[in-house]
C-alpha positions in Angstrom: 33.5 19.9 0.2 29.6 20.0 0.4 28.1 19.0 -3.3 25.4 21.7 -4.3 21.7 20.3 -4.3 19.6 19.5 -6.9 16.4 20.8 -6.1 16.0 23.3 -3.4 12.6 24.4 -2.3 12.5 27.6 0.5 9.5 29.0 2.1 6.4 27.7 -0.1 3.3 28.5 0.2 0.1 26.9 -1.1 -3.6 27.3 -0.8 -6.1 25.4 -2.5 -9.3 27.4 -1.8 -9.7 26.5 1.9 -6.6 25.3 5.0 -3.2 26.0 3.4 -1.1 22.6 1.9 1.8 24.3 2.9 3.3 27.2 4.8 6.9 28.2 4.8 7.7 24.8 3.7 11.2 24.1 2.6 13.5 21.6 2.1 16.5 20.0 -0.2 17.1 17.5 -2.0 20.8 15.9 -2.2 22.4 14.0 -5.0 22.4 10.5 -4.2 19.1 11.1 -1.8 16.6 8.1 -2.2 13.7 9.3 -0.4 10.3 8.0 0.8 7.5 10.8 0.5 4.7 9.4 3.2 1.5 11.0 4.7 -1.7 9.9 4.7 -4.1 10.3 1.9 -5.1 14.2 1.0 -2.2 15.1 2.7 -0.7 16.7 0.1 2.3 14.2 -1.6 1.0 14.2 -4.9 1.1 18.0 -5.0 4.4 18.7 -3.3 6.2 16.4 -5.9 4.2 18.5 -8.5 5.2 21.2 -7.1 9.3 20.2 -7.3 8.3 19.5 -10.6 7.5 22.8 -11.5 3.9 21.4 -12.6 2.2 23.9 -9.9 3.1 27.1 -8.9 3.2 27.8 -5.2 1.8 31.5 -4.0 4.7 32.2 -2.4 8.5 30.9 -2.5 11.2 29.8 -4.6 12.1 26.4 -6.2 15.2 26.5 -7.1 17.1 24.0 -9.9 20.7 24.6 -10.1 21.5 25.1 -14.1 22.3 21.6 -15.8 20.0 19.6 -13.4 17.7 17.7 -14.9 14.4 16.4 -13.0 12.3 13.6 -14.1 8.6 13.6 -13.6 6.4 10.4 -13.8 3.1 11.4 -14.7 0.0 10.2 -13.0 -1.9 10.7 -16.5 0.2 11.0 -19.5 -0.9 13.1 -22.3 0.1 10.6 -25.4 -2.3 12.1 -28.0 0.7 13.2 -30.3 2.3 10.3 -30.9 1.1 6.9 -32.5 2.6 4.4 -30.4 3.7 3.7 -26.7 7.0 3.2 -28.0 7.2 6.4 -29.6 6.2 8.5 -26.7 8.8 6.8 -24.4 11.9 7.4 -26.8 11.0 10.7 -27.5 13.7 12.9 -26.1 15.9 10.5 -26.3 19.5 10.4 -28.5 20.3 8.3 -31.2 20.8 5.1 -30.3 19.4 5.2 -26.9 16.3 3.4 -28.0 17.4 0.0 -26.2 16.9 1.5 -23.1 12.9 1.9 -23.7 13.2 -1.8 -25.2 15.0 -3.1 -22.2 11.8 -0.8 -19.7 9.3 -2.4 -22.3 10.1 -6.0 -21.2 10.9 -5.3 -17.1 7.4 -3.4 -17.2 5.4 -5.2 -19.9 4.2 -3.5 -22.3 4.4 -3.7 -26.0 6.4 -0.4 -27.4 4.4 -1.2 -30.7 1.0 -1.0 -29.3 -1.0 2.3 -30.8 -1.8 4.8 -28.4 -5.3 4.6 -29.0 -5.8 1.3 -28.3 -3.5 1.5 -25.1 -5.1 1.0 -21.4 -4.4 3.2 -18.7 -2.1 1.0 -17.0 -0.1 0.7 -20.3 0.5 4.2 -20.6 1.6 4.6 -17.0 3.9 2.4 -17.6 5.2 3.7 -21.1 5.7 7.2 -18.7 7.8 4.9 -16.2 9.8 3.8 -19.4 10.5 7.0 -21.0 11.3 8.5 -17.4 14.2 5.2 -16.5 15.4 5.6 -20.0 15.9 9.0 -19.6 17.7 8.8 -16.4 17.7 12.3 -14.9 19.7 13.5 -12.4 16.5 13.3 -9.8 13.1 11.5 -10.3 9.8 12.6 -9.2 8.1 9.0 -8.8 4.9 9.0 -7.7 3.0 5.1 -7.1 5.2 3.4 -9.9 4.1 0.5 -8.8 0.6 1.1 -9.3 -0.3 -1.4 -12.7 2.7 -3.7 -12.0 2.3 -7.2 -11.1 4.8 -8.5 -8.9 7.3 -9.5 -11.3 7.4 -5.9 -12.7 7.5 -4.5 -9.5 10.9 -6.9 -8.5 12.2 -5.8 -11.6 11.8 -2.1 -11.0 13.5 -2.5 -7.8 16.3 -3.5 -9.1 16.8 -1.3 -11.7 16.3 1.8 -9.0 18.3 0.1 -6.8 21.7 -0.1 -9.2 20.9 3.7 -10.8 22.4 6.7 -10.2 19.7 9.2 -10.5 17.9 10.8 -6.7 14.8 9.9 -6.5 11.9 10.8 -4.5 9.4 7.9 -4.2 5.8 7.5 -2.8 4.1 4.2 -2.9 2.2 2.3 -0.4 4.5 -1.2 -0.9 6.4 -1.2 1.9 8.4 -3.8 0.8 9.3 -1.8 -2.3 10.1 1.7 0.1 12.0 -0.5 2.8 13.9 -1.6 0.1 14.7 1.3 -1.9 15.0 4.4 0.6 18.0 6.0 2.9 15.5 9.1 3.8 12.1 9.8 4.6 9.7 12.7 4.0 6.6 13.2 6.1 3.8 15.3 5.3 1.6 15.8 8.5 -0.9 18.8 8.6 0.7 20.6 5.9 4.2 20.5 8.1 7.2 18.2 6.2 9.6 16.6 8.5 12.6 14.3 7.1 14.8 11.9 8.7 18.1 10.5 7.1 16.9 6.7 7.9 14.9 4.9 4.9 11.3 3.6 5.5 12.2 0.9 7.9 12.3 3.6 10.6 9.3 5.5 9.1 6.6 3.7 11.8 8.7 4.3 15.0 9.7 8.0 14.1 5.7 8.5 13.6 5.1 7.0 16.8 7.7 8.9 18.9 6.7 12.4 17.2 3.2 11.9 18.0 4.1 11.1 21.7 6.1 13.9 22.0 3.6 16.0 20.8 0.3 14.9 23.3 3.1 15.1 25.9 3.2 19.1 24.5 -0.4 19.1 24.0 -1.2 18.1 28.0 1.2 20.4 29.4 -0.1 22.9 27.4 -3.8 22.0 28.7 -2.7 21.8 32.1 -1.0 25.2 32.4 -4.4 26.7 30.6 -6.3 25.6 33.1 -4.2 26.3 36.2 -4.1 29.9 34.2 -7.9 30.1 34.0 -8.3 29.1 38.1 -5.8 32.2 38.4 -7.8 34.3 36.4 -11.0 33.5 38.0 -9.9 33.5 42.0 -7.1 36.2 41.4 -7.5 38.8 39.0 -9.9 40.7 41.0 -7.8 41.3 43.7 -4.5 42.6 41.3 -6.3 43.9 38.3 -4.1 46.2 37.1 -0.8 44.4 38.0 -1.7 41.3 35.8 -3.2 42.3 32.6 -0.1 41.0 31.0 -0.8 37.5 32.5 -4.2 38.0 30.8 -3.3 38.8 28.2 -1.0 35.7 28.2 -3.7 33.1 29.0 -5.4 34.3 26.2 -2.1 34.1 23.9 -2.1 29.9 25.3 -5.9 29.4 24.1 -5.1 30.8 20.9 -2.0 28.4 20.6 -4.0 25.5 21.4 -7.1 26.5 18.9 -4.5 26.6 16.2 -3.2 23.3 16.7 -4.3 21.1 13.9 -5.5 17.7 15.4 -4.4 14.3 13.7 -7.0 12.9 11.5 -7.9 9.5 12.9 -7.6 6.2 11.2 -11.0 5.0 9.9 -13.3 3.5 12.1 -13.5 0.4 10.3 -15.2 -3.2 11.4 -15.7 -6.3 10.0 -18.9 -8.8 11.2 -18.2 -12.6 10.3 -22.2 -13.0 10.7 -23.3 -16.3 10.5 -20.4 -19.0 10.7 -19.9 -21.3 7.8 -19.1 -24.5 7.6 -16.0 -25.9 8.4 -15.8 -26.8 4.4 -16.0 -23.3 3.1 -14.9 -24.1 -0.8 -13.6 -27.4 -2.4 -12.4 -27.4 -5.6 -11.6 -30.9 -7.6 -9.2 -31.2 -11.2 -10.8 -27.9 -11.8 -9.3 -26.4 -15.3 -9.9 -23.4 -17.7 -9.1 -22.2 -21.1 -10.0 -19.4 -23.4 -9.3 -20.4 -26.9 -5.8 -21.5 -27.2 -4.5 -19.9 -23.9 -4.6 -22.2 -21.3 -5.8 -20.6 -17.8 -5.2 -23.4 -15.5 -4.3 -27.1 -15.8 -6.4 -29.9 -13.5 -6.0 -27.8 -9.8 -7.4 -29.5 -6.3 -7.8 -26.8 -3.9 -9.7 -27.0 -0.1 -10.6 -24.1 1.6 -11.6 -24.3 5.3 -12.8 -21.9 7.8 -10.6 -19.1 8.7 -8.0 -19.8 5.9 -6.2 -16.8 4.7 -5.4 -17.8 0.7 -3.3 -15.4 -1.1 -3.3 -16.2 -4.9 -0.1 -14.0 -6.8 1.2 -14.1 -10.0 2.0 -12.1 -13.0 -0.6 -9.9 -14.4 -3.2 -11.5 -16.7 -1.9 -14.9 -15.9 -5.5 -15.8 -14.5 -6.0 -15.3 -10.7 -8.9 -13.5 -10.8 -10.5 -15.7 -13.1 -9.3 -18.4 -10.5 -11.3 -16.6 -8.1 -14.4 -16.6 -9.5 -14.0 -20.3 -10.6 -14.0 -20.9 -6.4 -17.1 -18.6 -5.9 -19.4 -19.5 -8.6 -19.0 -16.8 -10.8 -17.4 -18.5 -13.7 -17.6 -21.8 -14.3 -14.4 -25.0 -14.9 -14.3 -26.2 -18.0 -13.7 -29.1 -16.5 -13.7 -30.5 -12.5 -15.8 -29.8 -10.0 -16.2 -26.8 -7.4 -18.3 -27.6 -4.4 -19.2 -24.6 -1.4 -19.9 -25.4 2.3 -23.1 -24.2 4.0 -24.3 -21.1 5.0 -21.6 -18.8 2.9 -22.1 -14.9 3.0 -20.0 -13.7 0.1 -18.2 -10.3 0.1 -16.4 -8.9 -3.0 -13.7 -6.2 -3.1 -13.3 -5.7 -7.1 -10.1 -4.1 -8.2 -11.4 -2.1 -10.7 -14.4 -0.9 -8.6 -16.7 -1.7 -10.7 -19.5 -2.1 -7.9 -19.8 1.7 -8.1 -21.3 3.8 -10.1 -19.5 7.0 -10.6 -22.7 9.2 -11.4 -23.8 8.3 -8.0 -23.2 10.2 -4.6 -21.9 8.7 -1.5 -25.0 8.9 0.4 -26.5 6.7 -3.0 -23.9 4.6 -2.6 -24.9 3.4 0.7 -28.5 3.9 0.9 -29.3 2.4 -2.4 -30.7 -1.1 -3.5 -28.9 -4.6 -2.8 -26.6 -3.7 -6.5 -26.1 -0.2 -5.5 -27.5 0.8 -8.7 -30.4 3.4 -8.1 -30.7 6.1 -5.6 -31.2 5.6 -1.9 -34.4 6.9 -0.3 -33.1 7.0 3.2 -30.5 8.9 5.4 -30.3 5.7 7.5 -27.7 2.5 6.2 -28.1 -0.8 8.1 -25.0 -1.5 9.8 -24.0 -5.0 10.2 -28.0 -5.4 11.5 -28.1 -2.1 13.2 -29.7 1.0 11.7 -26.8 4.2 11.5 -27.3 8.1 9.6 -25.3 7.8 6.7 -23.2 11.1 7.8 -22.2 9.6 10.9 -21.1 6.3 8.9 -19.3 7.9 6.7 -17.1 9.8 8.6 -15.8 6.7 10.4 -14.0 6.2 7.2 -12.7 9.5 7.1 -15.1 11.2 4.5 -16.7 14.7 5.9 -20.4 15.5 5.5 -19.6 17.7 2.5 -18.5 14.9 0.6 -21.8 13.2 1.5 -23.8 14.1 -1.8 -20.9 14.9 -3.8 -20.6 12.2 -6.9 -18.4 9.2 -6.6 -16.5 10.3 -9.8 -14.9 13.1 -7.8 -13.0 11.1 -5.1 -9.4 10.2 -5.3 -8.5 6.3 -5.6 -7.9 6.1 -1.9 -11.4 7.7 -1.0 -13.3 5.1 -3.8 -11.2 2.0 -1.5 -12.4 3.5 1.5 -16.1 3.9 0.1 -16.2 0.1 -1.3 -14.8 -1.0 2.0 -17.5 1.1 4.0 -20.4 -1.1 1.7 -18.6 -4.2 2.3 -18.2 -3.6 6.0 -21.5 -2.5 6.1 -23.1 -6.1 5.9 -22.0 -9.6 7.5 -19.6 -11.8 5.4 -18.0 -15.0 6.1 -16.0 -15.3 2.6 -14.5 -12.2 1.6 -12.9 -11.8 -1.4 -9.6 -9.0 -1.7 -8.7 -8.5 -5.5 -6.0 -5.8 -5.0 -7.6 -3.8 -1.9 -4.0 -2.5 -1.3 -3.6 0.3 -4.3 -4.2 3.6 -3.2 -4.5 3.0 0.5 -1.9 4.9 3.1 -0.2 2.9 5.3 -2.3 3.6 8.2 -5.1 2.5 6.8 -3.5 -0.6 5.3 -2.3 -1.5 9.3 -6.4 -1.2 10.0 -7.4 -3.5 7.5 -4.6 -6.5 8.3 -5.4 -5.5 12.0 -9.3 -6.3 11.0 -8.3 -9.4 8.8 -6.8 -10.9 11.7 -9.8 -10.6 13.8 -12.0 -12.0 11.3 -13.8 -15.0 12.1 -14.6 -15.8 8.5 -12.3 -16.6 5.6 -10.2 -14.6 3.0 -9.7 -15.3 -0.8 -6.7 -12.3 -2.0 -5.5 -11.4 -4.9 -2.0 -9.1 -3.9 1.0 -7.2 -5.9 2.0 -5.9 -2.1 4.8 -8.7 -1.1 4.2 -7.1 2.5 0.6 -7.1 3.0 0.5 -10.9 1.5 3.2 -12.1 4.2 0.9 -10.3 7.0 -2.2 -11.8 6.0 -2.0 -15.0 4.2 -1.3 -18.4 5.6 -1.6 -20.3 2.3 -0.3 -18.9 -1.0 -1.0 -20.4 -4.5 1.5 -19.7 -7.1 0.4 -18.9 -10.5 3.5 -19.3 -12.5 2.0 -19.2 -16.2 1.2 -22.0 -18.6 -1.6 -23.0 -16.3 0.7 -24.3 -13.7 -0.2 -23.4 -10.1 1.2 -24.7 -7.3 -0.1 -24.2 -3.2 2.4 -23.2 -0.7 1.7 -22.9 3.0 2.4 -19.7 4.5 3.0 -15.9 3.2 5.2 -14.1 0.1 8.1 -14.8 1.7 7.5 -18.7 2.8 6.5 -18.7 -0.7 9.8 -17.6 -1.9 11.8 -19.8 0.3 10.2 -23.2 -0.3 9.6 -22.7 -4.6 12.0 -25.4 -6.2 15.2 -24.4 -8.0 12.9 -25.4 -11.6 9.8 -23.1 -10.6 9.3 -19.9 -12.4 10.6 -16.8 -11.1 7.9 -14.3 -10.4 10.0 -11.5 -9.0 12.8 -10.9 -11.8 11.6 -11.0 -15.4 14.2 -11.9 -18.0 15.8 -9.0 -19.6 17.8 -9.9 -23.3 21.2 -8.6 -22.4 22.3 -5.6 -25.6 25.6 -6.1 -27.1 26.4 -2.6 -25.4 26.6 -2.0 -21.5 23.8 -1.5 -19.6 23.9 0.9 -16.8 20.5 0.2 -15.2 20.8 -3.5 -15.1 23.9 -4.5 -12.7 23.7 -7.9 -11.7 24.7 -9.0 -7.9 28.3 -10.4 -7.3 27.2 -13.8 -5.8 28.2 -15.0 -2.0 31.1 -17.0 -1.8 30.4 -20.6 -1.2 26.3 -20.7 -1.4 24.7 -22.0 -4.5 22.5 -19.3 -6.1 19.2 -20.8 -4.4 21.3 -20.5 -0.7 22.0 -17.5 -1.6 18.3 -16.2 -2.0 17.3 -18.0 0.9 20.0 -16.4 2.8 18.8 -13.0 1.7 15.3 -14.2 2.3 15.5 -15.5 5.9 16.2 -11.9 8.2 12.6 -11.0 7.3 11.0 -14.2 7.7 12.7 -14.0 11.1 11.6 -10.6 11.7 8.2 -12.1 10.8 8.5 -14.9 12.9 9.4 -13.0 15.9 6.4 -9.8 15.6 4.1 -12.6 15.0 5.1 -14.3 18.2 5.2 -11.0 20.4 1.4 -10.4 19.1 0.4 -13.6 20.0 2.0 -13.5 23.0 0.4 -10.5 23.7 -3.1 -11.6 22.6 -2.7 -14.9 25.3 -2.0 -12.5 28.3 -5.4 -11.8 28.8 -6.5 -14.2 32.0 -9.9 -13.8 30.4 -9.5 -15.1 26.8 -9.5 -19.2 27.8 -13.0 -19.0 29.6 -14.6 -16.1 27.0 -13.3 -17.3 23.6 -11.8 -20.7 24.0 -12.0 -21.8 20.3 -9.5 -18.9 19.6 -7.7 -19.2 23.2 -6.6 -22.9 21.4 -5.9 -21.4 18.0 -3.5 -18.7 19.0 -2.0 -21.3 21.2 -1.5 -23.6 18.5 -0.3 -20.5 16.1 2.1 -19.7 18.5 3.8 -23.5 19.2 4.0 -23.5 15.3 5.5 -20.2 14.4 8.3 -20.6 17.6 9.1 -24.1 16.0 9.4 -22.0 12.6 11.8 -19.3 14.6 14.1 -21.9 15.7 14.3 -23.5 12.7 14.7 -20.0 10.5 17.5 -19.6 13.0 19.1 -22.9 12.5 19.4 -22.1 8.8 20.3 -18.8 8.7 23.1 -19.6 10.7 23.9 -22.8 8.9 24.3 -20.4 5.6 25.9 -18.0 7.3 29.1 -19.8 8.3 28.8 -21.5 4.5 28.8 -18.5 3.3 31.8 -17.4 5.5 33.7 -20.6 4.3 
């Protein structure tokens, strides 16, 4: 017997001034659904979620929630003005005796329930709103970017909670690993149309490419038909004018159909120029340390960064990742030790706080002003890697339209601010790129492009991120900051770090959660595999992802090396790619052998 839906949208239409955001949209959310809601920045994901939550009234159509079904929405900017503390807000509406749920969530999400609302940051307020939703455990959860303002440790905790709850949920996130781990269906918003596939985010990109290929083929056939009919109209209509007016009208309808089709938004035309080559040694840190009062940020630490390295820094919020990077780049002096820079360094910084952007400036002024971008520019040109470009044309490369050029930066969304900051960074050559949380607010397509750009970038990259998938795709070295001033260097990305970390190293992916005396419905431990130690079990779970990543890298390098002109035109790149291919092939063989051994051990 079919179960009643938790939420049903029927023939929804919604317009904000211009083109409709949605027109004739119908969809259903069923009990047990775990749905990824995906789409380009600005496609209407958050708007659709607010329609589901009843916070935005559609122009037409019905939003139906059956009697007795509860729907919870995680607010992006919750109103806590009537509450004294974050805990008071998070516990509001709970039955007596259920406050332990908030305490557990607060520990996992890392905020203090006793923090006064007046002194809480925006990130702490969002975490309190997420804790409130988890504690309420409604039948349907609507989660809009829940991992923003969470570190890797808290993201891992949240992933565990959502994997074990009974509630259905719809999830918007830029974190691929988070989406892959949790979703079993996908809603895709594309040019006002919402498609659904009964597969999780893991299958999304193949689905998208197949859909777009079919769309391109249909458009090509329509273009050919219009061309043929137009030729007939010119050559044959005069002899059969009266008998063929229907065919003329059909041609007009074909042209109207073609004109009404909404073109896909392209990807941002981002590119980077490494400029002059730095010395082989970019940064060398010897015995550097840092403390603020009694709090030790970094114990004596050594690191050598060579030209072309991609170094990721991971660890909980507040552990000192940004401080370490600022010491390495010379912005902050270490208490002890020495940092030496190589020759010809030209540093570009992507700041997670977007502090380099003046919210009162227009986009135009931000690109054409003085080097510090704090005063208005007088030109309509922006120098892009040594060549002049009209500012509007350059903004269009980053998916801004002409009407936004004179708008204030404060009017931009988070994703748009990130793209504007990338536009500024990429306008000038650099050979050391510092990326502090670059993935926040960027859609999947822009993240893909940024990853490809970094792959082709001849300079050096220092990266701070909580996005495990992005670290795996970009980094060749990971520095894990594990608290108490401890920083440890591991070769490879996030998955490689997870595989190599010793048993006694502090855990970065799951915060310790105190076990209350009563049952904990949101925290069900997973049974261990028979015959395997705790470390071996985690290694076996990680190996398929490592093998998949190595296979993808091998395929990409093989395709790159297939260019017959590569050796003669770029011998250094050919040599580096050849060495990388051999290294990854060796790692793949080792990973496959280890997986087979652990599977056999698990099977007894």
